[in-house]
C-alpha angles and dihedrals in degrees: 000000000000123000105231128190145172120236115206121190116197128203126182130187136172121246134172088268094052134265118345121202130198124189122193119188143188134190118229115196102199141025090024094150116112095259091056100041097040092045089057094043091052091049088050095048092046091053109028119095093229104040098172099033094246096130103046103011133247097291092063090042093056097042090050090048090056091043093054091046090052091045090053087051090055091053090047091052092050092048091051093046088235114197090201092086101186101038091115089068089075133061102065133059137173113243136180120246090258098047114119122194111200093227101054114135098171137028123192126203111193129181104191098187092053091038091230133136137185120198119200122193122198115237104211094190093054092031093227142099121260130189113258098176139352125182143074125340087237092060093043089052091051092049101041115011123100122204092257130046126247097218099006126063123190089229088071089073087065096056093133089062090058104045128081100241095192090055092049091049090050092051095047099037099250128142 
């Protein structure tokens, strides 16, 4: 059985009317336990040009996180000679703040600008959420993250080093 989770990224800013909050969320079908998710987030933040979402916002940050995880999955499938050719289309989905998947085991609430995270784990016996961890991203990385990602590999950020640019231009009609 997969360990699924929901990753929520929070952004707050002040306006004339008070504090506004946006929450963007994705569903992750597997490796949703803290070691998996936080290892991937650490790899992403160590390699992405906007590690705390301050340039483009949290929506771009989360979408690019999912993109690079899926890109790493494509590379893994190629390296394993996978016969299931479209398996990389699965595993991640966009969801609203209120979406609830019936199989969620973990839920992450991350404020990139404040560098804070709260990890909730679902207790199936008591049928309720309990707090697994709350603190800084730095402390969470120290506690849970491994040196390599589970779905995300730092090499994915070097995709242009791996592709045959002339072949791509030929396929898509460029010069």
